[in-house]
mmJSON file of the N, C-alpha and C atoms, coordinates in Angstrom:
{"data_MODEL":{"atom_site":{
"group_PDB":["ATOM","ATOM","ATOM","ATOM","ATOM","ATOM","ATOM","ATOM","ATOM","ATOM","ATOM","ATOM","ATOM","ATOM","ATOM","ATOM","ATOM","ATOM","ATOM","ATOM","ATOM","ATOM","ATOM","ATOM","ATOM","ATOM","ATOM","ATOM","ATOM","ATOM","ATOM","ATOM","ATOM","ATOM","ATOM","ATOM","ATOM","ATOM","ATOM","ATOM","ATOM","ATOM","ATOM","ATOM","ATOM","ATOM","ATOM","ATOM","ATOM","ATOM","ATOM","ATOM","ATOM","ATOM","ATOM","ATOM","ATOM","ATOM","ATOM","ATOM","ATOM","ATOM","ATOM","ATOM","ATOM","ATOM","ATOM","ATOM","ATOM","ATOM","ATOM","ATOM","ATOM","ATOM","ATOM","ATOM","ATOM","ATOM","ATOM","ATOM","ATOM","ATOM","ATOM","ATOM","ATOM","ATOM","ATOM","ATOM","ATOM","ATOM","ATOM","ATOM","ATOM","ATOM","ATOM","ATOM","ATOM","ATOM","ATOM","ATOM","ATOM","ATOM","ATOM","ATOM","ATOM","ATOM","ATOM","ATOM","ATOM","ATOM","ATOM","ATOM","ATOM","ATOM","ATOM","ATOM","ATOM","ATOM","ATOM","ATOM","ATOM","ATOM","ATOM","ATOM","ATOM","ATOM","ATOM","ATOM","ATOM","ATOM","ATOM","ATOM","ATOM","ATOM","ATOM","ATOM","ATOM","ATOM"],
"id":[1,2,3,4,5,6,7,8,9,10,11,12,13,14,15,16,17,18,19,20,21,22,23,24,25,26,27,28,29,30,31,32,33,34,35,36,37,38,39,40,41,42,43,44,45,46,47,48,49,50,51,52,53,54,55,56,57,58,59,60,61,62,63,64,65,66,67,68,69,70,71,72,73,74,75,76,77,78,79,80,81,82,83,84,85,86,87,88,89,90,91,92,93,94,95,96,97,98,99,100,101,102,103,104,105,106,107,108,109,110,111,112,113,114,115,116,117,118,119,120,121,122,123,124,125,126,127,128,129,130,131,132,133,134,135,136,137,138],
"type_symbol":["N","C","C","N","C","C","N","C","C","N","C","C","N","C","C","N","C","C","N","C","C","N","C","C","N","C","C","N","C","C","N","C","C","N","C","C","N","C","C","N","C","C","N","C","C","N","C","C","N","C","C","N","C","C","N","C","C","N","C","C","N","C","C","N","C","C","N","C","C","N","C","C","N","C","C","N","C","C","N","C","C","N","C","C","N","C","C","N","C","C","N","C","C","N","C","C","N","C","C","N","C","C","N","C","C","N","C","C","N","C","C","N","C","C","N","C","C","N","C","C","N","C","C","N","C","C","N","C","C","N","C","C","N","C","C","N","C","C"],
"label_atom_id":["N","CA","C","N","CA","C","N","CA","C","N","CA","C","N","CA","C","N","CA","C","N","CA","C","N","CA","C","N","CA","C","N","CA","C","N","CA","C","N","CA","C","N","CA","C","N","CA","C","N","CA","C","N","CA","C","N","CA","C","N","CA","C","N","CA","C","N","CA","C","N","CA","C","N","CA","C","N","CA","C","N","CA","C","N","CA","C","N","CA","C","N","CA","C","N","CA","C","N","CA","C","N","CA","C","N","CA","C","N","CA","C","N","CA","C","N","CA","C","N","CA","C","N","CA","C","N","CA","C","N","CA","C","N","CA","C","N","CA","C","N","CA","C","N","CA","C","N","CA","C","N","CA","C","N","CA","C","N","CA","C"],
"label_alt_id":[null,null,null,null,null,null,null,null,null,null,null,null,null,null,null,null,null,null,null,null,null,null,null,null,null,null,null,null,null,null,null,null,null,null,null,null,null,null,null,null,null,null,null,null,null,null,null,null,null,null,null,null,null,null,null,null,null,null,null,null,null,null,null,null,null,null,null,null,null,null,null,null,null,null,null,null,null,null,null,null,null,null,null,null,null,null,null,null,null,null,null,null,null,null,null,null,null,null,null,null,null,null,null,null,null,null,null,null,null,null,null,null,null,null,null,null,null,null,null,null,null,null,null,null,null,null,null,null,null,null,null,null,null,null,null,null,null,null],
"label_comp_id":["MET","MET","MET","VAL","VAL","VAL","PHE","PHE","PHE","CYS","CYS","CYS","GLN","GLN","GLN","LEU","LEU","LEU","VAL","VAL","VAL","GLN","GLN","GLN","ARG","ARG","ARG","GLU","GLU","GLU","VAL","VAL","VAL","LEU","LEU","LEU","LEU","LEU","LEU","ARG","ARG","ARG","GLN","GLN","GLN","LEU","LEU","LEU","MET","MET","MET","ALA","ALA","ALA","VAL","VAL","VAL","ILE","ILE","ILE","LEU","LEU","LEU","SER","SER","SER","MET","MET","MET","LEU","LEU","LEU","ARG","ARG","ARG","MET","MET","MET","ASN","ASN","ASN","PHE","PHE","PHE","SER","SER","SER","HIS","HIS","HIS","LYS","LYS","LYS","LEU","LEU","LEU","LEU","LEU","LEU","TYR","TYR","TYR","TYR","TYR","TYR","MET","MET","MET","LYS","LYS","LYS","LYS","LYS","LYS","LYS","LYS","LYS","LEU","LEU","LEU","ARG","ARG","ARG","THR","THR","THR","LEU","LEU","LEU","THR","THR","THR","PRO","PRO","PRO","LYS","LYS","LYS"],
"label_asym_id":["A","A","A","A","A","A","A","A","A","A","A","A","A","A","A","A","A","A","A","A","A","A","A","A","A","A","A","A","A","A","A","A","A","A","A","A","A","A","A","A","A","A","A","A","A","A","A","A","A","A","A","A","A","A","A","A","A","A","A","A","A","A","A","A","A","A","A","A","A","A","A","A","A","A","A","A","A","A","A","A","A","A","A","A","A","A","A","A","A","A","A","A","A","A","A","A","A","A","A","A","A","A","A","A","A","A","A","A","A","A","A","A","A","A","A","A","A","A","A","A","A","A","A","A","A","A","A","A","A","A","A","A","A","A","A","A","A","A"],
"label_entity_id":["1","1","1","1","1","1","1","1","1","1","1","1","1","1","1","1","1","1","1","1","1","1","1","1","1","1","1","1","1","1","1","1","1","1","1","1","1","1","1","1","1","1","1","1","1","1","1","1","1","1","1","1","1","1","1","1","1","1","1","1","1","1","1","1","1","1","1","1","1","1","1","1","1","1","1","1","1","1","1","1","1","1","1","1","1","1","1","1","1","1","1","1","1","1","1","1","1","1","1","1","1","1","1","1","1","1","1","1","1","1","1","1","1","1","1","1","1","1","1","1","1","1","1","1","1","1","1","1","1","1","1","1","1","1","1","1","1","1"],
"label_seq_id":[1,1,1,2,2,2,3,3,3,4,4,4,5,5,5,6,6,6,7,7,7,8,8,8,9,9,9,10,10,10,11,11,11,12,12,12,13,13,13,14,14,14,15,15,15,16,16,16,17,17,17,18,18,18,19,19,19,20,20,20,21,21,21,22,22,22,23,23,23,24,24,24,25,25,25,26,26,26,27,27,27,28,28,28,29,29,29,30,30,30,31,31,31,32,32,32,33,33,33,34,34,34,35,35,35,36,36,36,37,37,37,38,38,38,39,39,39,40,40,40,41,41,41,42,42,42,43,43,43,44,44,44,45,45,45,46,46,46],
"pdbx_PDB_ins_code":[null,null,null,null,null,null,null,null,null,null,null,null,null,null,null,null,null,null,null,null,null,null,null,null,null,null,null,null,null,null,null,null,null,null,null,null,null,null,null,null,null,null,null,null,null,null,null,null,null,null,null,null,null,null,null,null,null,null,null,null,null,null,null,null,null,null,null,null,null,null,null,null,null,null,null,null,null,null,null,null,null,null,null,null,null,null,null,null,null,null,null,null,null,null,null,null,null,null,null,null,null,null,null,null,null,null,null,null,null,null,null,null,null,null,null,null,null,null,null,null,null,null,null,null,null,null,null,null,null,null,null,null,null,null,null,null,null,null],
"Cartn_x":[57.116,58.259,59.39,59.025,60.031,60.647,59.791,60.253,61.275,60.995,61.892,63.255,63.225,64.47,65.253,64.531,65.175,65.861,65.17,65.726,66.98,66.908,68.062,69.25,68.966,70.018,70.647,69.799,70.262,71.187,70.759,71.56,72.902,72.858,74.087,75.033,74.476,75.287,75.934,75.152,75.689,76.806,76.61,77.644,78.911,78.729,79.85,80.611,79.87,80.47,81.256,80.665,81.315,82.628,82.586,83.789,84.872,84.48,85.435,86.029,85.165,85.629,86.615,86.284,87.172,88.514,88.463,89.693,90.539,89.881,90.587,91.197,90.418,90.883,92.099,92.023,93.135,94.374,94.194,95.297,95.89,95.014,95.448,96.229,95.702,96.366,97.715,97.771,99.02,100.058,99.635,100.531,100.966,100.018,100.309,101.338,101.144,102.089,103.478,103.531,104.799,105.478,104.685,105.193,105.728,104.973,105.378,106.686,106.788,108.016,109.205,108.984,110.019,110.444,109.445,109.679,110.477,110.065,110.753,112.204,112.416,113.763,114.646,114.064,114.834,115.055,114.104,114.211,115.253,115.33,116.27,117.708,118.551,119.964,120.73,121.618,122.362,123.666],
"Cartn_y":[103.702,103.051,102.822,102.285,102.023,103.332,104.354,105.671,106.231,106.063,106.541,105.852,104.556,103.794,104.269,104.544,105.025,106.355,107.241,108.559,108.411,107.535,107.293,106.777,105.867,105.298,106.39,107.249,108.362,109.271,109.578,110.44,109.779,108.489,107.747,107.759,107.527,107.524,108.884,109.946,111.301,111.595,111.168,111.375,110.614,109.383,108.544,109.194,109.678,110.349,111.571,112.344,113.556,113.207,112.152,111.714,111.281,110.475,109.983,111.148,112.089,113.251,114.076,114.312,115.111,114.402,113.082,112.304,112.405,112.269,112.368,113.751,114.777,116.153,116.389,115.861,115.998,115.314,114.105,113.335,114.066,114.601,115.313,116.563,117.344,118.584,118.267,117.16,116.739,116.415,115.676,115.324,116.573,117.491,118.735,119.547,119.647,120.367,119.745,118.433,117.704,117.976,117.926,118.165,119.585,120.553,121.955,122.177,121.578,121.702,121.132,119.979,119.314,120.214,120.776,121.648,122.88,123.475,124.655,124.324,123.168,122.743,122.593,122.055,121.859,123.19,124.117,125.413,126.312,126.273,127.155,126.705,127.638,127.299,127.036,126.058,125.694,126.477],
"Cartn_z":[103.672,104.321,103.311,102.156,101.115,100.64,100.495,100.05,101.035,102.316,103.372,103.25,103.022,102.876,101.656,100.571,99.352,99.601,100.303,100.616,101.471,102.462,103.335,102.526,101.606,100.763,99.904,99.358,98.528,99.329,100.548,101.425,101.734,102.037,102.336,101.142,99.954,98.741,98.518,98.737,98.542,99.527,100.778,101.8,101.428,100.978,100.571,99.416,98.419,97.277,97.721,98.628,99.133,99.833,100.638,101.36,100.377,99.394,98.392,97.608,97.214,96.46,97.264,98.532,99.382,99.568,99.722,99.868,98.605,97.454,96.182,96.012,96.374,96.238,97.132,98.369,99.306,98.746,98.245,97.669,96.474,95.614,94.417,94.784,95.732,96.137,96.778,97.52,98.151,97.077,96.062,94.962,94.211,94.001,93.296,94.076,95.386,96.251,96.144,96.228,96.136,94.795,93.729,92.381,92.25,92.792,92.72,93.477,94.651,95.447,94.68,94.075,93.29,92.13,91.454,90.31,90.744,91.86,92.374,92.712,93.302,93.679,92.441,91.369,90.139,89.424,89.561,88.891,89.549,90.881,91.586,91.343,90.894,90.641,91.932,91.888,93.103,93.207],
"occupancy":[1.0,1.0,1.0,1.0,1.0,1.0,1.0,1.0,1.0,1.0,1.0,1.0,1.0,1.0,1.0,1.0,1.0,1.0,1.0,1.0,1.0,1.0,1.0,1.0,1.0,1.0,1.0,1.0,1.0,1.0,1.0,1.0,1.0,1.0,1.0,1.0,1.0,1.0,1.0,1.0,1.0,1.0,1.0,1.0,1.0,1.0,1.0,1.0,1.0,1.0,1.0,1.0,1.0,1.0,1.0,1.0,1.0,1.0,1.0,1.0,1.0,1.0,1.0,1.0,1.0,1.0,1.0,1.0,1.0,1.0,1.0,1.0,1.0,1.0,1.0,1.0,1.0,1.0,1.0,1.0,1.0,1.0,1.0,1.0,1.0,1.0,1.0,1.0,1.0,1.0,1.0,1.0,1.0,1.0,1.0,1.0,1.0,1.0,1.0,1.0,1.0,1.0,1.0,1.0,1.0,1.0,1.0,1.0,1.0,1.0,1.0,1.0,1.0,1.0,1.0,1.0,1.0,1.0,1.0,1.0,1.0,1.0,1.0,1.0,1.0,1.0,1.0,1.0,1.0,1.0,1.0,1.0,1.0,1.0,1.0,1.0,1.0,1.0],
"B_iso_or_equiv":[0.0,0.0,0.0,0.0,0.0,0.0,0.0,0.0,0.0,0.0,0.0,0.0,0.0,0.0,0.0,0.0,0.0,0.0,0.0,0.0,0.0,0.0,0.0,0.0,0.0,0.0,0.0,0.0,0.0,0.0,0.0,0.0,0.0,0.0,0.0,0.0,0.0,0.0,0.0,0.0,0.0,0.0,0.0,0.0,0.0,0.0,0.0,0.0,0.0,0.0,0.0,0.0,0.0,0.0,0.0,0.0,0.0,0.0,0.0,0.0,0.0,0.0,0.0,0.0,0.0,0.0,0.0,0.0,0.0,0.0,0.0,0.0,0.0,0.0,0.0,0.0,0.0,0.0,0.0,0.0,0.0,0.0,0.0,0.0,0.0,0.0,0.0,0.0,0.0,0.0,0.0,0.0,0.0,0.0,0.0,0.0,0.0,0.0,0.0,0.0,0.0,0.0,0.0,0.0,0.0,0.0,0.0,0.0,0.0,0.0,0.0,0.0,0.0,0.0,0.0,0.0,0.0,0.0,0.0,0.0,0.0,0.0,0.0,0.0,0.0,0.0,0.0,0.0,0.0,0.0,0.0,0.0,0.0,0.0,0.0,0.0,0.0,0.0],
"pdbx_formal_charge":[null,null,null,null,null,null,null,null,null,null,null,null,null,null,null,null,null,null,null,null,null,null,null,null,null,null,null,null,null,null,null,null,null,null,null,null,null,null,null,null,null,null,null,null,null,null,null,null,null,null,null,null,null,null,null,null,null,null,null,null,null,null,null,null,null,null,null,null,null,null,null,null,null,null,null,null,null,null,null,null,null,null,null,null,null,null,null,null,null,null,null,null,null,null,null,null,null,null,null,null,null,null,null,null,null,null,null,null,null,null,null,null,null,null,null,null,null,null,null,null,null,null,null,null,null,null,null,null,null,null,null,null,null,null,null,null,null,null],
"auth_seq_id":[1,1,1,2,2,2,3,3,3,4,4,4,5,5,5,6,6,6,7,7,7,8,8,8,9,9,9,10,10,10,11,11,11,12,12,12,13,13,13,14,14,14,15,15,15,16,16,16,17,17,17,18,18,18,19,19,19,20,20,20,21,21,21,22,22,22,23,23,23,24,24,24,25,25,25,26,26,26,27,27,27,28,28,28,29,29,29,30,30,30,31,31,31,32,32,32,33,33,33,34,34,34,35,35,35,36,36,36,37,37,37,38,38,38,39,39,39,40,40,40,41,41,41,42,42,42,43,43,43,44,44,44,45,45,45,46,46,46],
"auth_comp_id":["MET","MET","MET","VAL","VAL","VAL","PHE","PHE","PHE","CYS","CYS","CYS","GLN","GLN","GLN","LEU","LEU","LEU","VAL","VAL","VAL","GLN","GLN","GLN","ARG","ARG","ARG","GLU","GLU","GLU","VAL","VAL","VAL","LEU","LEU","LEU","LEU","LEU","LEU","ARG","ARG","ARG","GLN","GLN","GLN","LEU","LEU","LEU","MET","MET","MET","ALA","ALA","ALA","VAL","VAL","VAL","ILE","ILE","ILE","LEU","LEU","LEU","SER","SER","SER","MET","MET","MET","LEU","LEU","LEU","ARG","ARG","ARG","MET","MET","MET","ASN","ASN","ASN","PHE","PHE","PHE","SER","SER","SER","HIS","HIS","HIS","LYS","LYS","LYS","LEU","LEU","LEU","LEU","LEU","LEU","TYR","TYR","TYR","TYR","TYR","TYR","MET","MET","MET","LYS","LYS","LYS","LYS","LYS","LYS","LYS","LYS","LYS","LEU","LEU","LEU","ARG","ARG","ARG","THR","THR","THR","LEU","LEU","LEU","THR","THR","THR","PRO","PRO","PRO","LYS","LYS","LYS"],
"auth_asym_id":["A","A","A","A","A","A","A","A","A","A","A","A","A","A","A","A","A","A","A","A","A","A","A","A","A","A","A","A","A","A","A","A","A","A","A","A","A","A","A","A","A","A","A","A","A","A","A","A","A","A","A","A","A","A","A","A","A","A","A","A","A","A","A","A","A","A","A","A","A","A","A","A","A","A","A","A","A","A","A","A","A","A","A","A","A","A","A","A","A","A","A","A","A","A","A","A","A","A","A","A","A","A","A","A","A","A","A","A","A","A","A","A","A","A","A","A","A","A","A","A","A","A","A","A","A","A","A","A","A","A","A","A","A","A","A","A","A","A"],
"auth_atom_id":["N","CA","C","N","CA","C","N","CA","C","N","CA","C","N","CA","C","N","CA","C","N","CA","C","N","CA","C","N","CA","C","N","CA","C","N","CA","C","N","CA","C","N","CA","C","N","CA","C","N","CA","C","N","CA","C","N","CA","C","N","CA","C","N","CA","C","N","CA","C","N","CA","C","N","CA","C","N","CA","C","N","CA","C","N","CA","C","N","CA","C","N","CA","C","N","CA","C","N","CA","C","N","CA","C","N","CA","C","N","CA","C","N","CA","C","N","CA","C","N","CA","C","N","CA","C","N","CA","C","N","CA","C","N","CA","C","N","CA","C","N","CA","C","N","CA","C","N","CA","C","N","CA","C","N","CA","C","N","CA","C"],
"pdbx_PDB_model_num":[1,1,1,1,1,1,1,1,1,1,1,1,1,1,1,1,1,1,1,1,1,1,1,1,1,1,1,1,1,1,1,1,1,1,1,1,1,1,1,1,1,1,1,1,1,1,1,1,1,1,1,1,1,1,1,1,1,1,1,1,1,1,1,1,1,1,1,1,1,1,1,1,1,1,1,1,1,1,1,1,1,1,1,1,1,1,1,1,1,1,1,1,1,1,1,1,1,1,1,1,1,1,1,1,1,1,1,1,1,1,1,1,1,1,1,1,1,1,1,1,1,1,1,1,1,1,1,1,1,1,1,1,1,1,1,1,1,1]
}}}
């Protein structure tokens, strides 16, 4: 019974980590996209 609970907790932790990582990755890529757009705008001559 205790082992089962431990396994469930492990699975929950892994899912939580995956969610957090994906959120961070999304946020990072969004910032990167924004930065790249900004950079491109500054690079292109007016």
